[in-house]
N, C-alpha and C positions, 0 to 999 in steps of 0.2 A: 682368496677368491670367493670361497663359499660365504664367509662372513660379510664381505662386501655386497654379495648378491642378496643376502638376507636383509641387510640394511637398506639396500635400494628398494626391495619389495615393500619393506615397512614404510619407507618414505612415500612410495606411490600410494600405498593403502591409506596412509594418513591424509595425503592430499585429496584422495577421492572422498574420504570421510568428511573433510572440511568443506569441500565443494558441495557435498550432499546436504550438510547441515545448513549451509548458506541459503539453499533454495527456499526453505520455508521455516519460519520461526513461530508458527501459530501455537504450537504446544507449549514452549517455554513462555510465550506471551500469556497464555491462559493460566499457567501456574502462577505467574506474577499477579495477574488480576485476582486470582483466588486468594492470594495472601493479602492483597489490599482490601478486599471485600469478602469476608467470610460468608455473607448471605448469598453470594453468587452461586455457591455450591448447591444450595437448596433450589434456586431457580433452575439451574441446569438439570438437577435430578427431576424436577417437576416436568420440564420439557421432555426429558428422556422417557418418563412414564407416559406422558401424553403421546409422544411419537410412537411408542411400541403399541399402545392401545389403538391408535388410529390405523396403524398398519394391519393389525389383526382385524379390526372392523372392516377395513376396505377389502381384505382378503375373504372374510366370512360372507360379506354381502355381495361379493363378486361384482363390484362396481364396473360398469362398462362405459360410462360416459367419458368422453375425451374433452379435456379443457386444456388448451395451451396457456400456461401461466406467463404473462408478460410483465417484466420487471423494469420500471423506469430507472435509468442510471444517470448519475451526475459524476463527472470526472473532474477532480480538483488537481490541476497541474501547478506544482509549486516549483518555479524555476529561479535559479540564482543568476545565471548568465543566459544570454540570448540563445545559445545552442540547445538549451533545455526547454525552450518554448515549442514543444512538439506540435506537429501539424494536426489539423482536423483529420487528415487522411490516416495518420498513424493511430489516432483514437478510434476511428472507424474500423481500422484493421483489427484492433483488439475486440471490438464489439462483434465483428464478424467471426473471429476465432471462438469467442464464447458461444455464439449461436451454432456454429458448425459442430462444436464438441458436444454441447448439451442436446442438440437435435440429431446427433450422429450423422452428420452430412459430410464429414471430412473424407477426402479421397483416401487417407491412410487407414480408414476403418477396415480395408481389405486385409490389413496386416494382423487383425485380431485373430489369435489362434482358433482353429476350428472348434476346439473343445469348449471355448468360452463364447463363441458367437451366439448360441441360443439364448444366453442370458444378457447379452449386450443390449443396452437400452437407448431408445430415443426418449430423453427425459421430459420432453414436451414442456420445456422451460426456455423462454426467449428473453433477450435483453435489448432494450432500445434506449437511446439517449433521450432524456426528458425534453419535452417541448414547452412545458409549463413549470415554473418554479413554485415554491410553496405558497406564494402570493398570487398565483395564476398569471404571472407575467411571462411574456415570451422569453424563451431561453434556447440556446443550442445544446444544453446539457454539458457544456465544456466551460470550465472556469480556469483562466490562467492568471496566476497571481505571483508577483515578484516577492521573493523572500531573501533576507540577508543571511539566512542559514545555508551553509554550504553542504552539510551532511546531517542526516537525521538518524536518530537511534530508535530502537523499538520501545518508545516511551509515550507514543500517542501525541506528542507535541504538535505534529503536523496537522492534527485535527482541530486545532484551536487558533483562532485569529490572534488571541492574546499572546500566544507563543510563536507568533510569526508564521503560523500555518493558515488554514482556512476552516471555518466552522462547518460541521456536517449539516446537510439538509435533513429534514425529518425522516428518520430511518423507517418509520411506519409507512412511508410513501415512496422512498427512494433507496436504491443501493448506492452508497457513497464509495467511490474509489479515489484514493489519493495517490498521485504519481509524483515521486520526488527522488532525490538522491539518497538512498538508504546506505548506511555504513555497514558493509560486509553482509548485507542481506538482499535476497531477491524479492521477498515479500512476506507479509503476515496478515492474519485476519482475526477479527473478533468472532465470537460464537454467539448464537442466540442466547438471550438471557442477560447479556452484558449491559453496560450503561449506554443509553441512547446516544449521548454526545460522542461516544467512541465507536459506534457501530459502523462497520464497513471494512474495506480491504485496502491495504497499502502495498504498492508495487514500485520497485525500483525502475528508473528510466531504462536501464539495460535489459529489463525483462518485460517491458510493456509493448504490446503490439507486435507486428511482424516486420517492422522497418529497421530493427537493429540487427547487428551481425554477431552478437556475442554467442559463442558456441553453446548449444544446448538450451538457449533461452529465446530463440528467435521465431517461435511459432505461436506466441501468445498463450502458452499453456500454463505458465506460472499463475496468471490471473484465473484460468480455468480451475486450477488446483485450489487457490485461495478462496474463490467464490464457493467452491465445494464446502470449505470450512464454514463460510458464512451461512450456508444452507445445512449446517449441522452434520457434515460428513467428517469422519475421523480418518487418520492415516490407516492404511491397511493393516499395519501391525499393532494398532491400538496404542501406539507409543509405549509399548512394553514388549519384552521378548515373547513372541507368540501371543500377543495380546488380542483383545476383542475390539473390533471396530463397530460393533453393533449391527452388522449386516450379515445375513445368513448365507448369501451366495458368493461372498468373497472368501477365498481360502485363507486360513491362518498362515502367517509368514513370520519369520524370525525378526526381521528388521527392514529398514528402507533399502531401496535398490538405487545405486548410483550408476551413472553412465548410460550405456545403451546395450544391454545384454541380449542374448538370443538363446534359443533352446529352452529346455525345462530345468528349472532350479527348484529343487525339493528341500523344503524346510518345515519344521513343526509337523512332520508326519502328513504332509499334504500330497503325497503321491496318489495317483500317478500324474496328476495334472500340474502340480507344482505351484510356485508363486504366480500371482496375477500382476507381475511387475509392469505390464502395459496399461494398467489402470491409472487414471488421472490422479488418484490419491496416493500414488507412490512418488518417489523422488527421481524416477527415471527421467532422462533427458527428453526434451520435447519431441524429437523425431520418433521416439519409441513408445509414446503413450497414445492410446486410441479408444478407450472405452470407459463408460460407467456401466454398472450392472442394474438389473431390474430392482434388486434389493436397495441399492443406493438411490435409485429413482424414487422408490416408495418412501424412503426415509426423508429425502428432500421435500417431496410434495406434501408429506404429512404436515409440514410446518404451515401450510397455507389452508388447512382445514379450519372450519369454524372453531374458534377458541385457540387456534395455534398462534405461535409467536410472530409469524410472518403473514397472517391472514389479512391484516389491514392493507397490505400492498395491493391486494385485489381491488380495493376501492380507491386507489391512488388517482389523483387528478394529473399526475405528472405526464401522462400521454394524451390528456384531453387538450383540445384547442385552447390556447391562452385567452384570457379576457382583456389583458392589457398588453399593448405593443409599445415598446420603448426603443429608442436608438441605443446601440451599445455604447458603453462608457469608453472614453479614450484610454489608451494604454498609459498606465501610471508608473511604468517601470523607470528607475533612475537612469540617468545618462552614463553613469559610471558606477563601479563597484567598490570604491574606496573613498575616503575623505578627500575633499577638494578645498584648498585654501587659496583665496584670490582677493584682490590682486596681490602679488608678491614679487618685488617689494611694494610697500604701501606707505602712505603718509599719515592718514588719520583713521581709516577704518578698513577692516577686512571682513570677508564673508567666509564662513566655514560651512560648506555644503555637506550635510550628513543625511541626505534624502535616501541613500542606499540602505540605511539601517536606523530605523526610528528608535531602536533601543538606546541610542545615545541621549535621547530626551531625558532631562532630569539629572544627568551626570555633570560633574564639575570638571572644568578645563583649567589646568594650571599653566601659566606662562612664566618661564624662568629665563634668566640671563645667562651669559657664558660662564659665570661663576657658580651657577646652580642655585641662585637665590630666586625665590618666588616673588615676582613683581606684580602679578595679576591673578585673579581667580574669577572665572566666568561660569555661570550656571547655564546649561543648554536648555533653552525654552522653545527653540524652533528648529525645524529640519534645515533651514538656511539661517544659521546663527550669525548675527552681526557682532563684531568684536571691535570695540573702540580702543584704538592704540594711540590716540592723540597725545596722551600724557606720558608716553614712554620716550626715553631718550633715543636718539638715533643709534642703531647698532643691530646686532644679530640676536635673535631670541629663539626659544624652543617652546612649542605648544604640546602639551601632553594630557592624556585622559585615559581612563580605564573603565570597561563595562563590568557588569556583574559576572559575566561568563568568563572573565579573565582576559578577554581581548583588549589590547591597548593600542593607542596610536601616539606617535611622536613625530612632529613636523617642525621644520625650520623655516623661519621667515625673517625678513629684513625690514626694519623701520627706518625710513629715510628722514 
């Protein structure tokens, strides 16, 4: 009985750990980026030095002017099936969640423990969907794009049209948010200093906005957390046991917090107040996070100081009235999500519709008979590929092809 109880506890602990690890993968993402580009470490160190100096300067000069930083946002929605074409209302619910959290307007701020309330901050940072694109054309700030990709990895492919994703808008003027079906992840973010074409935040459909019902991710706070990384905040534990997050008023803590705890949790000698697990930069479930601190506010806003890595956003035209007004383009999503071969049976010609996945372009199609002999080979040159079968004898045939990612198709047809 005792052994079984211990095993059960271990299984529960492992499950909680895995769930917590899925919430944010920004740290392992950063480690991979550092391996790919050793010069990134120097840029990050320079930004860290700038940030610390700016915080000291602001504190020394006792700056009193108040400026609300407004950040233009573009949301790239990469959908594979119609259910993933999330509504404008859901996007707006996420923007509202960002603003409520960064401006400390949430009703749940009353849950902030009394000991931490004096340092809980209105960060004076707001987010608005862009109304002008990089060419000053009118935009809703929302892009919906069909993709043949069913699941995305933490490899930034969703940030490139060539990889069936969508290219970033200039990150010196916009916050790019990609919403897609992430494989086993709730979200991740780039950090200041990275490559412009990869700059931004990626959020899974199940954690975006306040319209989903997934337990722990239905209040839009995954994006709040990831945007925190985009604004140079680290996890509270500094991604190390009792590590340093670079903020003076957040207590050291041993590691992440999963679930929705209560009471005082003391680690790393942080008595009597304990861990600040209700901070947005922990892994705590959405209902139990409710503050940024003054120190985190100072760290984020330092990026926008003259010479800072996000300073150019203050001059963005993304929230200015557009100069060009155009009618929106028609929806170009395919009518189906798999190859269509018609007519079937056929006499002289067939059409293979591959509009759902343009990655078939350039691939070879083999036509074989019932004996397995190749009788035709066709190179795909169009999304609606015509196949001349007039020279085939009457009978049953198989059409087969394979893409670079290993996906294959095999279809049967009859020549009359």
